[in-house]
C-alpha positions, 0 to 999 in steps of 0.5 A: 743238652748242655747248659751254663752253670747255675751261677753264670752271670747271664743265662743263654739260650744254648743250641742243642748239639747236632745229631751225633750220627752226621758225618762226612763219609761212610764208616770204615774198619779203621774207624773202629780203632780204639782212639779213633772210635772214641774221638769220632763216636763215643764222646756223647757216651762219656757220662753214661759209661766210665770206660770204652767197653761200656760206651761201645756197647751202648753205641752198638745198641743205639746205632746197630740195634737202633734202640732208644737211649733208655732201652740201651741203658736198660739192657746193659749189665756190664760190671764185675761178676757179670757172668760174661754178659754185657747186655741182655735185650729181650725182643718180645715181638720176635720172642728172642732173648739177645745175650750180648758180649763185647770184646774190645781191643786198644791196639789198632787193626787188632784181631781176635780168634776162636778162644773168645768165641768158645768162651762166649758159647760157654756163657750162653749155656748159662741161659739155656733154660729156666733152671739155669737162669735161676741158678745165675740169678741166685749165684751172681754178685752182679746186681745189674744182671740180677735186676735185669733178669728179674725186671725182664722176666727172663727165666719165665720167657725162656721157659715159655719158648723164647729163643736165646741168641748170642750176639758177640761184638767187637771193635776188632776183626774176627780172624779165620779161626773165629769165623771157622768156629762160628760156622760150627756153633749155633745161634751166635751172631757176630758183629766184628769191626768189619760187620759193624762198619758195613752195617752202620748206615750213614745218613749223609752218604748217597747209597743204594744197590749197584746192580739189577733187580726185577719186580714181580707185577704178574698179579697187579695192574701197573699205573704209569706216569711220566713227568719230564725227566722222571718216569714213575710206576705204581703197582702191588708187589708180593712181599716175598719178592721185595725181600729179594732186594739186596741190602736189607740186612745191612742197611745199604738198601736204605742209605738215602732213607732219612728215617732208616728203620728206627729200631724196635719202635712202636711203629715197627712193633705194630707192623711186625704184629700185623705180619704175624696175623696171616688173616690180615695179609690181604688187607695189608695194602689198605692200611699200609703207606707202601714203599718208594723205590728210586732206580737209575734206569728201567731196563725192561717191562712186561706184563709179569715183571719190571726190571731195574738197574741201580736202586735204592729205597728212600721210604720204607726201611721200617716196612722191609726190615719188619718184613724180613724179621717175620719172613717165615710168617709171610704168605703170598697174600701179603702185597706191598704198594710200590712207587718206582721212580726212574731218576736217570742219574739225576742226583738233585731229583733223587735228593728232593724225592728222598726228602719230600717223601720222608717228610710227607709220609713220616707222620707221627702223633707229633706231626698230627698235632702240629696244626693243633691250635695249642701248638700253633699258639705256643710256637708264637708265644715261645718266639715272643717270650725268647725275643725270637731266639728260640724256635719251638719246633712242632713238626719234623723238617722245619727250617729254623736257621740261627735259632735255638731249637726246642722240640715240643716233645722235649718241652712236653717231657719237661712239663710232664716232670716239673708241672704235672709231677710225673717223672716216672712217665718220662720214658714214654715219650710217644705219649706226650703228643698222643694221649697225654697231649691235653693234660700236658699242654691243654691248660691255661697256665701253659704259656710260651713264657712258662715253657721257656722258663721251665726249659732253662730251669731244667738245663740247670738241673742237668748241670747238677747231675755230676753231684750224684756219685753213682755215675750210671744212675746220674746219667740214666735218662730218667734221673734228670726228670726225677731230680727236676721233679724233686726240686719243684716239689721242694719249691712248692712247699712254700706259697712264695715258691708256687707264686715264683713258678707261676710268674715266668712271664714276669721273670722273663719280662724283668730280665731276671731269668738268670736269678731263677736259674741260679736258684734252681741250680743251687737247689738241684745240687743240694738235693743231688748230694742228699740223694747220694745218702738216700741211695745208700739207705736204699741198699746201693747193691740191690738198687735197681734204679732202672726199675725204681725211676719208673715207679710212682711210689718210689719217686714220691717216697724219695722226693719227700725224703729229700724235701724233709732233709732240706727242711732240716738243713734250713732249721740248722742254718745250713740252707736258705729258706725257700720263701726267702729264696723265691719271694723276690722273683714271685712278684717280679714284673 
């Protein structure tokens, strides 16, 4: 989220950037050329990694592996002495360790050969056993690698039987030599420019599979429904039959699915765990919503099969990708409810079905809370407090044209860090609208004015992150929440500061929001500078911020030190006292 500088003469409610995955055409191999890819895809990653390789790895993890931003950053270990490893991702559901290496090329239309693959195969041998991983841990000078091995419990997991999979990624094409050697080497998966371009799913391009396919209905009744220009069929199909559809692995089957597979989310983990429990297979249709399939034409129907032509899954990417991941554990008892709709080439109808089925079925805790009185009240209050400039989004799919959108999940994370003083929990976004909802939102002090005010303050904190010297740490997702927590902790050391934070309505009503934002920005920048020294004191080489920022004790300890340092600066006349900074705004009306 961008923001104006703290010293800006007026604080504007700026819109969040568009989804970075929006585009006008499918990805092509040439789009992965260094300069084109940097311009087209990697700008949002510039602060998170200093070079093309680091940005490319993070992009890959989020867009091809579909990890959350914080999980992608946690996986990365790219630095000097990294033992040929750029990222390590542990899939505890599939019990697989992914060792990822990236080879990037600056020359357009470049290729790589078997030399890089052979070297990577040698790299993988370092992670083949607990003893070898322990050796890497003791020998490596790369603290990120050492911290990741420790944080993930890598050695013990490999020792317990986790598979080790090598993943070689590149923005260049693999030549024939590379492909030939890969055919001989076990457990290495290749994502070169061609594979990545094919696997990347474009949210704005109509897609699907051109060709024929048949659904096995030999063990199911079929409900038929004809509605004007469309014909629908509802039935149970064996999961193993559905996995024969083309395009599951590369995502082309889902190119109209607005939610896609959503990576290794809580929902996907739950699905995969259910698939593993064979005794539950017969009950799967009882608690699973099923999938929606559109086809251009129903070619033929018998009691045993329905044959279709040109098909696409518009709701069910999570289910099918989870089934594919656990294919070896699927029994004949596992059946999926299928809604098959023949659109006869009606593109407009296809788009309406795609949009409506996803909005209807993609039910999150956030959606379940959307009709909660608290969220409805806050929506109205945020609109009033912002003079109708901010739309407090409480449900997916809302239309808020011309307004700055603040998602209630984002507001909840800000309140969790700044109001409840729990920045260490801000990586657990799914809890905001679930088990933490009452704690975060269900308090008399949480008003629309408070949310708008805290949001603007938070953006001022974000702008101060550039003062942190370690840029990886500065732009790690949890750092902004920690710094916001530290700033508020400092302000709350004085009664005037507490009163100011409790007076958001008065500050907004009096038109003095820009003054508040400037104060927050100045304090955030001051604490950010002091944070540099604290990191050095923590022994920067061994500083595992990915772990420490999730630790309540570390966050409290470092915040207390920052507050103490600011107090010393006040005594030395190097900083303005908190009571002096906050007194005027504490009584604004």
